[in-house]
N, C-alpha and C positions, 0 to 999 in steps of 0.2 A: 504494500500500500504506500502511495505517496503520503506526504504529511497529512495527517487526518484533519478533515474539516467536519466538525460535529454538529448535528442538530439534535436538540433535546425536545421531545414531544411531551408536553405537559409541564407547566411551570409552577407546581404546587410545592408542598412540603418536601417532596423527594427531588423533583426536577430542578428547582431553582438552586439549591445548594450544590448539586452536581454540576449544573451549568457554570456556576461561578468558579468552582474548583478547576474545571477544564479550561475555562476562559483565561485563566492566568498563563496558560501555555499554548492554547490553540484558538482558532477561530470557532466560535460557538454561536449558532443561530438557535434561539429559543422560540418554540411555537406553542401557542395556547389559543383555544377557541374563545376564551373569556376576554372580551375587549377591555373591560374595566381592569382586569388583572394586568394585562399588557401595558395599558396606559400608566398604571401605578409604577410598574417596574421601569418603564422608560424615564420616570421621574425619580428613580432610585429609592422607591419606597416599597418595602415588602410587608404586607399586612399580616403575614404569618409570623413575623419577627424572627425568622430563622437567620436572615441575612441583614446585617446592619446597613444603614444608608451609605456610610463611608466605604464599606466593603463593596457594595454594589457599584458605587461611583467609580471605583478604581478599575473596573473591567467593562463597564457599560458604554455602549456607543449609542448616541441619541439619534443618529441618522444612518440610513442604509449605506449611503455613500462613504461615510466615515468608516463603517464596518468593512466594506469591500476593499478599502484602501489599506486596511491594517492587516497585520499578521496574527494578531491575537484579539481577544475581547469577546464581548457578548452583545448580540443584537436581538431584541425580543419583537415578535411579530405575530399577527393573526393570519398572515397570508402565506399559503403554501409555496408560492413562487420565491419567497425569501429564504426557504430552506432547500431549494432545489439543487444548490451547488454543493451540498454536503455529500460526503462519501461514507459517513457513519451516522446512523440514525438510532438514537436511544429513546425508547418509549417508557415513560414513567407515569402513566395515567392510573387512576384508582381502579381497584377491582373489588367492588362491594358485593354484598349479598342482597337478595330481594326480601320481601316481608315473610317469605316462607323459608328463609335461610338457604336459598339456592344461589349458587354463584351467578353473578350478573356480569358477563363479559362484554356487555355493550360498549363501554368506553374503550376496551382493548380492540374490539372489532373496528370501531370507527377510527381509532388511531392507526391501525394497520391499513385501512382503506386510504387514509390520507397519505401515508408514507408510500403506498403502492403507486400513487399518481406521480411521484417524483423519483421513484426508484430507478437506478441505472445499473448497467453491468459493472460488476466488481464491488458494488456497494455492500455494506454490512448493516444489518438491523439487529440491535440488541434490545432485549426486553428486560425491564427491571421490576415490573408489576408482579405482585404475588399471585401465583396460579397453582393449580394442581399439576402433578407430574404428567407431562405429555402435552399440555395445553399449547405451548409455544409452537411445536411442530404439527400438532393435530388441528389446531384451531386457527392460528395466526398465519402460518406459512401458506396455506391454500389461498388465503385472501391476498397475500402479497403476490403470489404467482398469477392469480386470475386477473387482477387489475393491471399489473405491470407487464404481463405476457412474457415474463422472464422465468427461467427455470432455477429452482432451488438447488443450491450446491454446484451449479454450473455457471449461472449468470450472476447470482447474488448469494449472500451467506447470512446466517443468523447466529446470534449468541444469546445467552441468558446470564445476567449478573444481578442477583436479587438485592433489592434495596435493604439497608439496615439503618435507616434514619430513625433517630429517637427525638421526636418533636420537643422543643424546649430545652434540650440538653446542649449546653454550650461547651461541655468538656469533650464529649464523644461526637465530634463533628464528622462530616463525611470523609474527610481526609485521614481521620484518626481511627476509623473502623476498618478492620481487615475485610477485604472484599472477595467474595466467591465469584469466580468467572467460569465461563464455559463457551464452547463454540461448536458449530455444526460439522466441522472437520478438524482434525488435529492441527493443521496449519492455521486455520482461522481462530481456533481456541487459543493458540499461542499469541497471535496478533492482538486479540481482545485482552488477553492477560497483560501483555506488555503495555497496551494503551492505558488500562486502569492503573497499572503499577507506576506509570509515569507521573500520576497525580496523587495516588493514595500512599501516604507516608507509612501507614501501618502495614502495607504489603497486601499481597493477594494470595488466594488459594485456587488453583486451577482444578475444577471438578472433572470427574471422568467423562461426563456427558451433560447435555442440557437437562435431561430428565433428573439426573442426580442433583444438579444445582437447584432445580425447581423443588425437588423433594426436601432438600436440606433447608430451604427457606421455610416451607410450610410446616415442617416439624419444629423449627425453632420456636415459633409462637404457639404451636399446639402444646409443646412441653410446658411453657410458662402458664398457659391457660389451665392445664391439668394441675400443676403445682399450686396455683392460686385457688383452684376449686377445692383442693384438699384443706387448705387453711381456712377457707370460707366455711367448709363443713365443720371444721373444728370450732369456729366461732359460734355456729349455731348450737353445737353440742355443749360447749363451755358456758354459753349463755344460760342454758337450762340448769347448769350446775352452779351458777353464780360465781364463775371463775373468770378472771380477766385474761382473754386470749393473748394479748400482747405480753403480759407478764409470763405466761406459759412459754411463749416463743423465745423470750429473752433467756429464760432458764435453760431451755432445750438447746439453744444456740451455743452454749458453753461446750458442747461436745464437738470435737474437731471435724467430724464429717456430717454434721447436721446442716441442711440447706435451708436457710431462713427466707421464707416468703411471708408477706403480711396480707391479712384479709382486706377486701375492699370491693368496689364496683369495677367490673372488668369491661371496658369499652375501648374506644379508639379505632384506628384504621387497620390494626393488625391482629392483636391478640383476641379480640372479640369477633373477628371475621374469618381469619385464615383457617382455623380448624374445620369450618364448614366446607371449605374447598377440598380438603383431604377426605373428609367424611363422604361428601357427595361422590367423589371419584370412586371411593371404595364401594359404595352402594351400587354404582353403575356396574362394578365388577362382581357383584353378588355377595359382598361381605358387608355385614352391618356392624360398624364400629361400636364397641361397648364403652371403653374408657373415654374416648374423645367426646362423644355426644353426651355422656353422663356429666363430664366436666362442664360442658357448655350449658346444660340444663341447670346445673347447680349455680354457676356464676350468673346466669340470667335471672335467677330467683332472688338475688341479693338486694336489688332495688326495692321490691315489694316488702322484703323482710325488714329492711331499715325503716320503712314507713310504718309498718305494723308495730315494730318495737317502740317507735316514737309515740304512737297512739297509746300503747300500753302504759308507758311512763306517764303520759298525761292523765290517764285514768287513775293511776296510782297516787297522783297528787291532787285528785279531785278537780282537775281542770276540764271543763266541758269541751267536748270534741267538736261537735257540729257548730260551724260558724266561727270557730277560733282561728286566729291568725298565726300562720307558720311561715317562717323565713328559711328558705333553702339557700345556703351560702356555698356557691360554687356551681358552675354549669359546664365547664370544660371537662374533658375526659381525664385530664391529669393536671397536676399543679404547675403554676407559673408558665403557662403557655395558652394561647388563644384558641387552641384546636378543640372544636366541639363535635368532631366527627364521631358518630356512634357513641355519644356520651350516654351512659346508663343512668345518669342523674335523672333523666326524663322518666325512668321507671319509678323512682322515688316520688317525683312530683305527681305522676298520674295516680299512684296508689294513695298518696295523701289526699288528693282531690276526691277519690272515691269515698272517703270518710266525710265528705262535705266540709272539708277544711278550706279556709281562705289562704291560698298559697302565693307567696311572692318569692322571687328569685333574684339574688344579688351576686354579681360576679364582675370585679373590676378588670378582669383579663379578657373575658369573652366579648365579641363584637355583637352589639345589640341587633343590628339588621340581620346578621347571619342566624342568630338564635330565633328571631321572629320568623324568618323564612323557613328554617329547618324544623322548628318545634312549635311554632305559633304561640310563643311566650313573649310577653313584654318584659324585657330584662331591666333590672335596676343595675346601674353601673357606678353610681356615686353614693358614698355613705349618706350624703344629704338627702337622698331619696328614700331612705329607710324610715319606717314609722317608729313609734315609741311604745307600742303596745302589743308586741308579739307574745303569743302564749307558748311558742316552741320555736327552737332553732335547730335545723339539721345542718351540721357542718360536713358537707360532702366532699370537698376538695381542699387539700392542705396548702393553699396559696400562702406564700410568705406574708402577703398583705394582711392575712387574718391573724398573724401572731400578735399577741398582746391586745386583741380586740376586746373592748368593753361591752360584753353582752348584756350586762345589767342595765345599761343606758337605753336599750331599745326594747326591753321586755317588761311584761307585767310581773307581779309577784303573787304566786309562784310561777315558774316557767320551767320548761324542759329543754335541756341542751343535749343533743345526741351527736357524738363525734365519730363519724364513719371511719376515718383513717387513723384514729388514735393520735391526733395532733396535739391534744392537750394532756396535761397530767390527769391521771385516772380520777382524782378527786374533784376535778373541775367540771366534769360532765356527768350526766345522769345515765349514760350508756355509750358503748362503742363496740364496734365489731372486734 
C-alpha cells in the first residue's frame, strides 16, 4: 500500500478519537450523516467531551482545500465525495439491539453501502463495530461486493479491529489501549496491524482471523456482564440478610485471587448490548445460551429492584408513596461523562412512576435535548432547578459533582436516600446495592 489515506465512517465516541489519533500522522477524512455533529466538529467542539477543543484544533482542517493540500490532518464531512480519495476505510458506527434484544445491523449495512459507492481496487475496509463472529464476512462483504462490483480478496480487502473505547476515561485513551487486529488475508492482516501499530503506543495483537477478532471483542463485554450479574445477585441476597454488599466485597477482596466487581445498573453501548449479539448467533446455530442470557436477565432486573427498594424504605419511614416527590440524581450510563446510550436509569424512573410517584431527574453531565429525544424526560441540569421538598432521592450515578452534596437542603423530613453505587458512606444512606 502507498501511504495510507484514511476515512473514518462514523464520528461518535469511537470514530472521533480514532480519527484524531490517525490524523497526527496521516490524512484522515471523517464522514458522518449527522450534519449538526459535523458542523460542531469543524468548529473544534466535541459534544461527547472525548476530545478537547485544543486537541481537535491541532489536527482539524476547516476547508477541503486546506485538507487536500496537506499531508496530515482531519477533515470532517457529510459528503461521500470527500472520502473518495481514501484507500483505507474504517467503519465505527453503532451496533445496537432492537426492543426484542435482537441485533440491529442497520447502521452497519448503511455504512457498508456508503463505502461501496466509493470503493476502489486495492482498497481496505476495516470494521470496528461490535458484531457476532462471522458478521463482517457474512453480512458486510456481500454489500461491498454488490454495490462496488468488485471482488472480495481480489479487488479489495477487509479487516476487523474491535473498538475498546471507554467513554469518559481520560487515562485509557485510544492510543493507550492495546488493539486487536485482523485481516482477510495474511498479507492484509499484517498491513492492518502495522497501520494501527503506527499510532497505538500500547501495541497491537494480530488475531488468527477476522472471526477470532470478532469473537474476542464480544466475549470481553459478555464476561464483564456475567461478573457484574453475579455481584448484583449477591446484592439482592445480602439485602435480604441485612448485610452491606460493599463491605462483603471489601473483605473478600483481601484474598489474592478474588476478582472484585461492584453491583450496579448495567447499561451503555457495550456491556448491556454485546452479549445479545453472541447469544443471538448461538441460537441461530441451535444452542440456547444459559449463563449469558441469565446474566442479562439479572442485570436488566436491577433498575426495577432499586425503585422497589426505595419505595420500601419510604414505607418504613411512614412516608406516603402516591404523589410524593422523588429526585433521581444521574441519567448517564456511567459517571463523569455525557453518554446516555442504553442508560438503565430509565428503568428506575419508569418503575418509580409506576408507584405514582412524582419523579424529577437531575444530571449536570447529560445533555438535556438528547435525554428529551431518547427518553422523553425533561432533565434538570442546574442545582437551581431543584425543588426543596423531595421525599426521596435515588443517587444512580456517582458523578464527582455529587460528592459533598447537601441532600438535606432539598428534602422534607423524613426522607429516603438510596445510593445505587455505594458512593456515600454506609451510614449516610438508607440503602444501597
